[in-house]
N, C-alpha and C positions, 0 to 999 in steps of 0.2 A: 657826430652822428653821420653815417654814410647815407648820401642821397640815392634814392632808388633809381635804377637805370630806366631811362625812357626809351621806349621803342620808337624808331623812326621810320624803318621800312618793314613792311609785312609781306608775307605770302598769302595770296588768296586762293582758297581751294573751293571751286564751284561744286556744290553737292546736291544730289537729288535722292529722296527716299520715299519709297512706296508706303503709303499709310494704309491702315486697316480698312478705311472706308472706300478705297480705290483711287483716291486723289493722291497727289504727289507733292511732298514738301520739297521746296527749293530754297537753299540757304547757302551762304558762304561761311567757310570756316577760315578765320583770319589768325595767323600766328606769326610770331617774329620770323623774319626772313631767314634767319639762320637755322630754324627748326626744319629739318628735311625728312624726319623719320615718319614715313607714311603711316605706320601702325599707331603712333602716337596721335597723329592728326586725325585718323579714322576713329580713334578712341574718344576724342574731343567731340566729333560729330555724334557718335553713339550716345555719349552722356546727354547731349542736348536733345536728341530725339526722345530719350527716356524721360527727361524733364517735361517734355510735351505730352507725355502720357501715351506714347506709342509703344507697341510691343517691341521686344528686343530685336534688333536688326544688325546685321553685319555690314558695315560700310566697306566697300572695296573700290578698286579703280573704276568699275563700271558705274559706281554712284558718285565718286568724288575724284576730281582731277584738278592738278595745279593749273591755275589760270594766269596769274600775273603778280608782280611785285608792285606795291605802291606805297606812298607816304600816307600816314593816318592822322586822324584828329586826336586831340588831347583825350576826349572821352574814351575813344577806342584804346589809346595807349594805357590809360588808367585802368580799364577792364582787363587788358592783357597783363599788366603788371600784377593785378590781384589774382587772376586765375590761370594765366598762361596762354589764354586764347580769347577770341571774341567771336560771337556768331552774328552775322548780319542776316536777318530774315528777308527773304525775297518774296516769291509768290507761293500761294497754295494752288496748285493746278488741279482743276476738277477731273473726276474719273471720266466724264463725258463732255463733249463740246457742247457750248450753247447753240441754239438755232441760228444765230447770225454772228459767228466769231470774227474778231478782227484778225488781221495778218498776224499781229503779235500773239494773240490767243492760239492760232493755228501752230505757229513755230514753237511756243511753250509746250503745247500739247504733244507735238511730235517729239520734242526732246525728252519730255518727261515720261512718256509711255512706251517709247521704242528706243532701247539702249543704243542701237547703232547710230542713232542720230543725236544722242545725248549732248555732245560737245561740238556739234556742227554749227558753223557760222552761216546763217541764212540771209545775210546781206545780199541784196540784189535778186533774191529768189522771190518770185511773185506768189500772191496768196493762192492763186490757182494751182501752181506747181506744188506748193506745200500741202494743200488739200488733196491733190492727186496722190502724193506720197502717203498721206494718212489713209486714204482709202485702200491703197495697195497693201500697206501694212496691216490694216484691220482684216482684209481679205485673207492674207497669210496666216494671221493669227486664228481666224475662224476655221480655216482648213486644218490647222494643226490641232485644234480642239476636237475635231470629228474623227 
């Protein structure tokens, strides 16, 4: 009997999807490193979103981007062997900021709700600067609505 192939290295695809309630789902799509077909990877993400009960969504490069390659645990390898991919749930980012958000909350909110910041590294950026960017983006968004 042939032993199943064990995945050692995987590609991690950082993914954000807008939910019906205005919040944003953040998760990683983890696939064997040799899978590079973006359409297939986006399909895995769409399957996951549908399993979570969200409306049909088209995942594209503004929602999902290759992040890095890493070695995985046995549990993740087993899941990939069974279904071809693994989803690592991250945060569910609210549609509105809390009254006293942490720096992390601010960065996640900015990444989740404003696509141009989606894959930005905010290391070394102060809370005040991130909050300033949010205010600018919200003002721009409000102007385009009117």
